[in-house]
PQR file with spaces between the fields and no chain letter, atoms N, CA, C, O and H, PARSE charges and radii, in Angstrom:
ATOM       1  N    MET     1       4.888   -8.885   11.437 -0.4000 1.5000
ATOM       2  CA   MET     1       4.196   -9.305   10.258 -0.0000 2.0000
ATOM       3  C    MET     1       4.779   -8.654    9.005  0.5500 1.7000
ATOM       4  O    MET     1       4.865   -9.294    7.957 -0.5500 1.4000
ATOM       5  N    ALA     2       5.167   -7.421    9.104 -0.4000 1.5000
ATOM       6  CA   ALA     2       5.706   -6.710    7.945 -0.0000 2.0000
ATOM       7  C    ALA     2       6.985   -7.368    7.453  0.5500 1.7000
ATOM       8  O    ALA     2       7.251   -7.384    6.251 -0.5500 1.4000
ATOM       9  H    ALA     2       5.097   -6.900    9.955  0.4000 1.0000
ATOM      10  N    LYS     3       7.770   -7.905    8.357 -0.4000 1.5000
ATOM      11  CA   LYS     3       9.020   -8.545    7.937 -0.0000 2.0000
ATOM      12  C    LYS     3       8.738   -9.738    7.037  0.5500 1.7000
ATOM      13  O    LYS     3       9.452   -9.951    6.057 -0.5500 1.4000
ATOM      14  H    LYS     3       7.554   -7.892    9.334  0.4000 1.0000
ATOM      15  N    LYS     4       7.711  -10.517    7.350 -0.4000 1.5000
ATOM      16  CA   LYS     4       7.370  -11.674    6.537 -0.0000 2.0000
ATOM      17  C    LYS     4       6.931  -11.239    5.145  0.5500 1.7000
ATOM      18  O    LYS     4       7.330  -11.842    4.149 -0.5500 1.4000
ATOM      19  H    LYS     4       7.131  -10.343    8.146  0.4000 1.0000
ATOM      20  N    VAL     5       6.110  -10.197    5.074 -0.4000 1.5000
ATOM      21  CA   VAL     5       5.618   -9.709    3.789 -0.0000 2.0000
ATOM      22  C    VAL     5       6.766   -9.197    2.950  0.5500 1.7000
ATOM      23  O    VAL     5       6.866   -9.532    1.770 -0.5500 1.4000
ATOM      24  H    VAL     5       5.785   -9.707    5.883  0.4000 1.0000
ATOM      25  N    VAL     6       7.628   -8.396    3.531 -0.4000 1.5000
ATOM      26  CA   VAL     6       8.756   -7.833    2.790 -0.0000 2.0000
ATOM      27  C    VAL     6       9.694   -8.931    2.344  0.5500 1.7000
ATOM      28  O    VAL     6      10.207   -8.879    1.226 -0.5500 1.4000
ATOM      29  H    VAL     6       7.547   -8.123    4.490  0.4000 1.0000
ATOM      30  N    ALA     7       9.932   -9.920    3.178 -0.4000 1.5000
ATOM      31  CA   ALA     7      10.834  -11.011    2.827 -0.0000 2.0000
ATOM      32  C    ALA     7      10.293  -11.821    1.659  0.5500 1.7000
ATOM      33  O    ALA     7      11.064  -12.244    0.798 -0.5500 1.4000
ATOM      34  H    ALA     7       9.515   -9.963    4.086  0.4000 1.0000
ATOM      35  N    THR     8       8.995  -12.043    1.611 -0.4000 1.5000
ATOM      36  CA   THR     8       8.423  -12.828    0.514 -0.0000 2.0000
ATOM      37  C    THR     8       8.345  -12.020   -0.764  0.5500 1.7000
ATOM      38  O    THR     8       8.326  -12.596   -1.851 -0.5500 1.4000
ATOM      39  H    THR     8       8.369  -11.699    2.310  0.4000 1.0000
ATOM      40  N    LEU     9       8.301  -10.709   -0.665 -0.4000 1.5000
ATOM      41  CA   LEU     9       8.234   -9.885   -1.871 -0.0000 2.0000
ATOM      42  C    LEU     9       9.578   -9.797   -2.587  0.5500 1.7000
ATOM      43  O    LEU     9       9.622   -9.430   -3.761 -0.5500 1.4000
ATOM      44  H    LEU     9       8.317  -10.241    0.218  0.4000 1.0000
ATOM      45  N    LYS    10      10.666  -10.124   -1.911 -0.4000 1.5000
ATOM      46  CA   LYS    10      11.994   -9.984   -2.507 -0.0000 2.0000
ATOM      47  C    LYS    10      12.450  -11.213   -3.282  0.5500 1.7000
ATOM      48  O    LYS    10      13.499  -11.177   -3.926 -0.5500 1.4000
ATOM      49  H    LYS    10      10.630  -10.423   -0.957  0.4000 1.0000
ATOM      50  N    THR    11      11.685  -12.296   -3.233 -0.4000 1.5000
ATOM      51  CA   THR    11      12.128  -13.519   -3.892 -0.0000 2.0000
ATOM      52  C    THR    11      11.113  -13.954   -4.948  0.5500 1.7000
ATOM      53  O    THR    11       9.920  -13.679   -4.822 -0.5500 1.4000
ATOM      54  H    THR    11      10.834  -12.325   -2.709  0.4000 1.0000
ATOM      55  N    GLY    12      11.590  -14.626   -5.975 -0.4000 1.5000
ATOM      56  CA   GLY    12      10.733  -15.222   -6.983 -0.0000 2.0000
ATOM      57  C    GLY    12       9.824  -14.238   -7.681  0.5500 1.7000
ATOM      58  O    GLY    12      10.248  -13.151   -8.073 -0.5500 1.4000
ATOM      59  H    GLY    12      12.560  -14.849   -6.076  0.4000 1.0000
ATOM      60  N    ALA    13       8.569  -14.626   -7.834 -0.4000 1.5000
ATOM      61  CA   ALA    13       7.574  -13.789   -8.513 -0.0000 2.0000
ATOM      62  C    ALA    13       7.169  -12.595   -7.652  0.5500 1.7000
ATOM      63  O    ALA    13       6.505  -11.679   -8.139 -0.5500 1.4000
ATOM      64  H    ALA    13       8.224  -15.509   -7.515  0.4000 1.0000
ATOM      65  N    GLY    14       7.553  -12.597   -6.407 -0.4000 1.5000
ATOM      66  CA   GLY    14       7.220  -11.495   -5.516 -0.0000 2.0000
ATOM      67  C    GLY    14       7.866  -10.180   -5.904  0.5500 1.7000
ATOM      68  O    GLY    14       7.449   -9.124   -5.430 -0.5500 1.4000
ATOM      69  H    GLY    14       8.092  -13.341   -6.012  0.4000 1.0000
ATOM      70  N    LYS    15       8.875  -10.225   -6.756 -0.4000 1.5000
ATOM      71  CA   LYS    15       9.530   -8.997   -7.195 -0.0000 2.0000
ATOM      72  C    LYS    15       8.611   -8.143   -8.057  0.5500 1.7000
ATOM      73  O    LYS    15       8.874   -6.959   -8.265 -0.5500 1.4000
ATOM      74  H    LYS    15       9.214  -11.083   -7.141  0.4000 1.0000
ATOM      75  N    GLU    16       7.545   -8.733   -8.552 -0.4000 1.5000
ATOM      76  CA   GLU    16       6.601   -8.021   -9.401 -0.0000 2.0000
ATOM      77  C    GLU    16       5.568   -7.247   -8.595  0.5500 1.7000
ATOM      78  O    GLU    16       4.747   -6.532   -9.170 -0.5500 1.4000
ATOM      79  H    GLU    16       7.331   -9.695   -8.382  0.4000 1.0000
ATOM      80  N    TYR    17       5.597   -7.377   -7.279 -0.4000 1.5000
ATOM      81  CA   TYR    17       4.597   -6.744   -6.419 -0.0000 2.0000
ATOM      82  C    TYR    17       5.261   -5.754   -5.461  0.5500 1.7000
ATOM      83  O    TYR    17       6.431   -5.894   -5.104 -0.5500 1.4000
ATOM      84  H    TYR    17       6.264   -7.957   -6.812  0.4000 1.0000
ATOM      85  N    SER    18       4.484   -4.757   -5.058 -0.4000 1.5000
ATOM      86  CA   SER    18       4.977   -3.756   -4.114 -0.0000 2.0000
ATOM      87  C    SER    18       3.953   -3.577   -3.000  0.5500 1.7000
ATOM      88  O    SER    18       2.752   -3.751   -3.207 -0.5500 1.4000
ATOM      89  H    SER    18       3.534   -4.644   -5.347  0.4000 1.0000
ATOM      90  N    LYS    19       4.440   -3.232   -1.838 -0.4000 1.5000
ATOM      91  CA   LYS    19       3.577   -2.935   -0.698 -0.0000 2.0000
ATOM      92  C    LYS    19       3.369   -1.432   -0.679  0.5500 1.7000
ATOM      93  O    LYS    19       4.325   -0.663   -0.585 -0.5500 1.4000
ATOM      94  H    LYS    19       5.416   -3.091   -1.671  0.4000 1.0000
ATOM      95  N    VAL    20       2.108   -1.019   -0.769 -0.4000 1.5000
ATOM      96  CA   VAL    20       1.761    0.398   -0.811 -0.0000 2.0000
ATOM      97  C    VAL    20       1.037    0.753    0.487  0.5500 1.7000
ATOM      98  O    VAL    20       0.057    0.104    0.854 -0.5500 1.4000
ATOM      99  H    VAL    20       1.331   -1.644   -0.845  0.4000 1.0000
ATOM     100  N    ILE    21       1.515    1.771    1.169 -0.4000 1.5000
ATOM     101  CA   ILE    21       0.896    2.230    2.408 -0.0000 2.0000
ATOM     102  C    ILE    21       0.348    3.632    2.146  0.5500 1.7000
ATOM     103  O    ILE    21       1.099    4.553    1.824 -0.5500 1.4000
ATOM     104  H    ILE    21       2.311    2.298    0.871  0.4000 1.0000
ATOM     105  N    THR    22      -0.968    3.780    2.287 -0.4000 1.5000
ATOM     106  CA   THR    22      -1.610    5.067    2.083 -0.0000 2.0000
ATOM     107  C    THR    22      -2.140    5.588    3.411  0.5500 1.7000
ATOM     108  O    THR    22      -2.486    4.811    4.302 -0.5500 1.4000
ATOM     109  H    THR    22      -1.578    3.032    2.549  0.4000 1.0000
ATOM     110  N    MET    23      -2.200    6.908    3.535 -0.4000 1.5000
ATOM     111  CA   MET    23      -2.644    7.539    4.763 -0.0000 2.0000
ATOM     112  C    MET    23      -3.894    8.347    4.462  0.5500 1.7000
ATOM     113  O    MET    23      -3.972    9.027    3.439 -0.5500 1.4000
ATOM     114  H    MET    23      -1.920    7.539    2.812  0.4000 1.0000
ATOM     115  N    ALA    24      -4.874    8.272    5.358 -0.4000 1.5000
ATOM     116  CA   ALA    24      -6.109    9.034    5.197 -0.0000 2.0000
ATOM     117  C    ALA    24      -6.462    9.687    6.517  0.5500 1.7000
ATOM     118  O    ALA    24      -6.290    9.095    7.583 -0.5500 1.4000
ATOM     119  H    ALA    24      -4.810    7.720    6.189  0.4000 1.0000
ATOM     120  N    LYS    25      -6.957   10.916    6.440 -0.4000 1.5000
ATOM     121  CA   LYS    25      -7.363   11.632    7.634 -0.0000 2.0000
ATOM     122  C    LYS    25      -8.874   11.532    7.785  0.5500 1.7000
ATOM     123  O    LYS    25      -9.613   11.809    6.840 -0.5500 1.4000
ATOM     124  H    LYS    25      -7.096   11.397    5.574  0.4000 1.0000
ATOM     125  N    SER    26      -9.328   11.144    8.948 -0.4000 1.5000
ATOM     126  CA   SER    26     -10.757   11.009    9.203 -0.0000 2.0000
ATOM     127  C    SER    26     -11.376   12.400    9.341  0.5500 1.7000
ATOM     128  O    SER    26     -10.905   13.210   10.139 -0.5500 1.4000
ATOM     129  H    SER    26      -8.727   10.919    9.715  0.4000 1.0000
ATOM     130  N    PRO    27     -12.435   12.683    8.564 -0.5600 1.5000
ATOM     131  CA   PRO    27     -13.065   13.997    8.677  0.2800 2.0000
ATOM     132  C    PRO    27     -13.813   14.177    9.993  0.5500 1.7000
ATOM     133  O    PRO    27     -14.028   15.302   10.444 -0.5500 1.4000
ATOM     134  N    LYS    28     -14.203   13.073   10.601 -0.4000 1.5000
ATOM     135  CA   LYS    28     -14.974   13.143   11.847 -0.0000 2.0000
ATOM     136  C    LYS    28     -14.092   13.426   13.058  0.5500 1.7000
ATOM     137  O    LYS    28     -14.401   14.308   13.859 -0.5500 1.4000
ATOM     138  H    LYS    28     -14.028   12.159   10.234  0.4000 1.0000
ATOM     139  N    THR    29     -12.988   12.678   13.196 -0.4000 1.5000
ATOM     140  CA   THR    29     -12.147   12.816   14.388 -0.0000 2.0000
ATOM     141  C    THR    29     -10.836   13.542   14.118  0.5500 1.7000
ATOM     142  O    THR    29     -10.203   14.040   15.049 -0.5500 1.4000
ATOM     143  H    THR    29     -12.736   11.962   12.545  0.4000 1.0000
ATOM     144  N    GLY    30     -10.421   13.609   12.862 -0.4000 1.5000
ATOM     145  CA   GLY    30      -9.156   14.238   12.527 -0.0000 2.0000
ATOM     146  C    GLY    30      -7.963   13.310   12.704  0.5500 1.7000
ATOM     147  O    GLY    30      -6.821   13.717   12.493 -0.5500 1.4000
ATOM     148  H    GLY    30     -10.935   13.205   12.105  0.4000 1.0000
ATOM     149  N    ALA    31      -8.222   12.068   13.091 -0.4000 1.5000
ATOM     150  CA   ALA    31      -7.150   11.102   13.283 -0.0000 2.0000
ATOM     151  C    ALA    31      -6.731   10.525   11.934  0.5500 1.7000
ATOM     152  O    ALA    31      -7.533   10.434   11.004 -0.5500 1.4000
ATOM     153  H    ALA    31      -9.151   11.738   13.262  0.4000 1.0000
ATOM     154  N    TYR    32      -5.471   10.140   11.846 -0.4000 1.5000
ATOM     155  CA   TYR    32      -4.952    9.529   10.621 -0.0000 2.0000
ATOM     156  C    TYR    32      -5.031    8.012   10.735  0.5500 1.7000
ATOM     157  O    TYR    32      -4.821    7.442   11.806 -0.5500 1.4000
ATOM     158  H    TYR    32      -4.819   10.214   12.601  0.4000 1.0000
ATOM     159  N    SER    33      -5.336    7.375    9.615 -0.4000 1.5000
ATOM     160  CA   SER    33      -5.327    5.923    9.559 -0.0000 2.0000
ATOM     161  C    SER    33      -4.487    5.500    8.361  0.5500 1.7000
ATOM     162  O    SER    33      -4.363    6.234    7.381 -0.5500 1.4000
ATOM     163  H    SER    33      -5.507    7.839    8.746  0.4000 1.0000
ATOM     164  N    PHE    34      -3.924    4.325    8.454 -0.4000 1.5000
ATOM     165  CA   PHE    34      -3.049    3.826    7.403 -0.0000 2.0000
ATOM     166  C    PHE    34      -3.646    2.557    6.816  0.5500 1.7000
ATOM     167  O    PHE    34      -4.174    1.716    7.544 -0.5500 1.4000
ATOM     168  H    PHE    34      -4.025    3.728    9.250  0.4000 1.0000
ATOM     169  N    LYS    35      -3.560    2.421    5.492 -0.4000 1.5000
ATOM     170  CA   LYS    35      -4.061    1.241    4.809 -0.0000 2.0000
ATOM     171  C    LYS    35      -2.927    0.635    3.995  0.5500 1.7000
ATOM     172  O    LYS    35      -2.322    1.312    3.163 -0.5500 1.4000
ATOM     173  H    LYS    35      -3.131    3.104    4.900  0.4000 1.0000
ATOM     174  N    GLU    36      -2.645   -0.621    4.232 -0.4000 1.5000
ATOM     175  CA   GLU    36      -1.573   -1.318    3.528 -0.0000 2.0000
ATOM     176  C    GLU    36      -2.172   -2.239    2.481  0.5500 1.7000
ATOM     177  O    GLU    36      -3.083   -3.011    2.780 -0.5500 1.4000
ATOM     178  H    GLU    36      -3.137   -1.171    4.908  0.4000 1.0000
ATOM     179  N    THR    37      -1.670   -2.163    1.262 -0.4000 1.5000
ATOM     180  CA   THR    37      -2.109   -3.052    0.198 -0.0000 2.0000
ATOM     181  C    THR    37      -0.893   -3.542   -0.569  0.5500 1.7000
ATOM     182  O    THR    37       0.121   -2.850   -0.661 -0.5500 1.4000
ATOM     183  H    THR    37      -0.930   -1.536    1.019  0.4000 1.0000
ATOM     184  N    ILE    38      -1.006   -4.732   -1.113 -0.4000 1.5000
ATOM     185  CA   ILE    38       0.049   -5.282   -1.953 -0.0000 2.0000
ATOM     186  C    ILE    38      -0.503   -5.333   -3.376  0.5500 1.7000
ATOM     187  O    ILE    38      -1.484   -6.024   -3.649 -0.5500 1.4000
ATOM     188  H    ILE    38      -1.829   -5.294   -1.039  0.4000 1.0000
ATOM     189  N    VAL    39       0.141   -4.593   -4.277 -0.4000 1.5000
ATOM     190  CA   VAL    39      -0.339   -4.485   -5.648 -0.0000 2.0000
ATOM     191  C    VAL    39       0.794   -4.774   -6.628  0.5500 1.7000
ATOM     192  O    VAL    39       1.971   -4.710   -6.275 -0.5500 1.4000
ATOM     193  H    VAL    39       0.939   -4.032   -4.055  0.4000 1.0000
ATOM     194  N    HIS    40       0.422   -5.086   -7.842 -0.4000 1.5000
ATOM     195  CA   HIS    40       1.394   -5.326   -8.898 -0.0000 2.0000
ATOM     196  C    HIS    40       2.098   -4.002   -9.218  0.5500 1.7000
ATOM     197  O    HIS    40       1.488   -2.938   -9.114 -0.5500 1.4000
ATOM     198  H    HIS    40      -0.535   -5.138   -8.129  0.4000 1.0000
ATOM     199  N    ASN    41       3.346   -4.060   -9.597 -0.4000 1.5000
ATOM     200  CA   ASN    41       4.126   -2.851   -9.863 -0.0000 2.0000
ATOM     201  C    ASN    41       3.486   -1.954  -10.921  0.5500 1.7000
ATOM     202  O    ASN    41       3.672   -0.738  -10.886 -0.5500 1.4000
ATOM     203  H    ASN    41       3.842   -4.925   -9.682  0.4000 1.0000
ATOM     204  N    ASP    42       2.739   -2.528  -11.856 -0.4000 1.5000
ATOM     205  CA   ASP    42       2.099   -1.742  -12.890 -0.0000 2.0000
ATOM     206  C    ASP    42       0.940   -0.896  -12.358  0.5500 1.7000
ATOM     207  O    ASP    42       0.540    0.072  -13.005 -0.5500 1.4000
ATOM     208  H    ASP    42       2.587   -3.516  -11.885  0.4000 1.0000
ATOM     209  N    HIS    43       0.399   -1.244  -11.193 -0.4000 1.5000
ATOM     210  CA   HIS    43      -0.787   -0.577  -10.676 -0.0000 2.0000
ATOM     211  C    HIS    43      -0.524    0.316   -9.471  0.5500 1.7000
ATOM     212  O    HIS    43      -1.471    0.794   -8.848 -0.5500 1.4000
ATOM     213  H    HIS    43       0.724   -2.030  -10.667  0.4000 1.0000
ATOM     214  N    VAL    44       0.721    0.549   -9.133 -0.4000 1.5000
ATOM     215  CA   VAL    44       1.060    1.350   -7.949 -0.0000 2.0000
ATOM     216  C    VAL    44       0.550    2.783   -8.097  0.5500 1.7000
ATOM     217  O    VAL    44      -0.051    3.326   -7.170 -0.5500 1.4000
ATOM     218  H    VAL    44       1.491    0.160   -9.639  0.4000 1.0000
ATOM     219  N    LYS    45       0.781    3.382   -9.230 -0.4000 1.5000
ATOM     220  CA   LYS    45       0.335    4.765   -9.446 -0.0000 2.0000
ATOM     221  C    LYS    45      -1.173    4.884   -9.397  0.5500 1.7000
ATOM     222  O    LYS    45      -1.695    5.897   -8.930 -0.5500 1.4000
ATOM     223  H    LYS    45       1.269    2.941   -9.984  0.4000 1.0000
ATOM     224  N    ASP    46      -1.884    3.875   -9.867 -0.4000 1.5000
ATOM     225  CA   ASP    46      -3.346    3.890   -9.834 -0.0000 2.0000
ATOM     226  C    ASP    46      -3.866    3.874   -8.390  0.5500 1.7000
ATOM     227  O    ASP    46      -4.816    4.582   -8.056 -0.5500 1.4000
ATOM     228  H    ASP    46      -1.460    3.053  -10.246  0.4000 1.0000
ATOM     229  N    VAL    47      -3.237    3.067   -7.552 -0.4000 1.5000
ATOM     230  CA   VAL    47      -3.656    2.973   -6.150 -0.0000 2.0000
ATOM     231  C    VAL    47      -3.395    4.283   -5.424  0.5500 1.7000
ATOM     232  O    VAL    47      -4.225    4.726   -4.631 -0.5500 1.4000
ATOM     233  H    VAL    47      -2.466    2.492   -7.824  0.4000 1.0000
ATOM     234  N    ILE    48      -2.256    4.903   -5.682 -0.4000 1.5000
ATOM     235  CA   ILE    48      -1.922    6.156   -5.027 -0.0000 2.0000
ATOM     236  C    ILE    48      -2.864    7.280   -5.514  0.5500 1.7000
ATOM     237  O    ILE    48      -3.295    8.116   -4.721 -0.5500 1.4000
ATOM     238  H    ILE    48      -1.581    4.542   -6.326  0.4000 1.0000
ATOM     239  N    ALA    49      -3.170    7.290   -6.794 -0.4000 1.5000
ATOM     240  CA   ALA    49      -4.095    8.295   -7.326 -0.0000 2.0000
ATOM     241  C    ALA    49      -5.477    8.127   -6.735  0.5500 1.7000
ATOM     242  O    ALA    49      -6.138    9.121   -6.434 -0.5500 1.4000
ATOM     243  H    ALA    49      -2.819    6.610   -7.438  0.4000 1.0000
ATOM     244  N    ALA    50      -5.930    6.905   -6.559 -0.4000 1.5000
ATOM     245  CA   ALA    50      -7.241    6.654   -5.959 -0.0000 2.0000
ATOM     246  C    ALA    50      -7.273    7.094   -4.501  0.5500 1.7000
ATOM     247  O    ALA    50      -8.292    7.589   -4.020 -0.5500 1.4000
ATOM     248  H    ALA    50      -5.393    6.097   -6.803  0.4000 1.0000
ATOM     249  N    ALA    51      -6.155    6.915   -3.798 -0.4000 1.5000
ATOM     250  CA   ALA    51      -6.090    7.321   -2.400 -0.0000 2.0000
ATOM     251  C    ALA    51      -6.131    8.835   -2.261  0.5500 1.7000
ATOM     252  O    ALA    51      -6.686    9.349   -1.290 -0.5500 1.4000
ATOM     253  H    ALA    51      -5.327    6.513   -4.189  0.4000 1.0000
ATOM     254  N    LYS    52      -5.553    9.557   -3.216 -0.4000 1.5000
ATOM     255  CA   LYS    52      -5.554   11.017   -3.163 -0.0000 2.0000
ATOM     256  C    LYS    52      -6.945   11.585   -3.402  0.5500 1.7000
ATOM     257  O    LYS    52      -7.270   12.652   -2.882 -0.5500 1.4000
ATOM     258  H    LYS    52      -5.102    9.140   -4.005  0.4000 1.0000
ATOM     259  N    LYS    53      -7.776   10.888   -4.184 -0.4000 1.5000
ATOM     260  CA   LYS    53      -9.128   11.351   -4.458 -0.0000 2.0000
ATOM     261  C    LYS    53     -10.009   11.271   -3.226  0.5500 1.7000
ATOM     262  O    LYS    53     -10.918   12.085   -3.062 -0.5500 1.4000
ATOM     263  H    LYS    53      -7.512   10.021   -4.607  0.4000 1.0000
ATOM     264  N    ASP    54      -9.752   10.298   -2.354 -0.4000 1.5000
ATOM     265  CA   ASP    54     -10.600   10.098   -1.165 -0.0000 2.0000
ATOM     266  C    ASP    54     -10.360   11.096   -0.106  0.5500 1.7000
ATOM     267  O    ASP    54     -11.000   11.048    0.944 -0.5500 1.4000
ATOM     268  H    ASP    54      -9.013    9.637   -2.488  0.4000 1.0000
């Protein structure tokens, strides 16, 4: 699935978007989980900052 997303992001208007993968540690189990989001290039820093607060 990731190959399809990356391939579509490299062409046309898709160049304006980036795939952001954030990692969070569960306080209950200690396991790590990953969240993938596709955001506009202007908002990448905002998404990463929000992930650090959680």
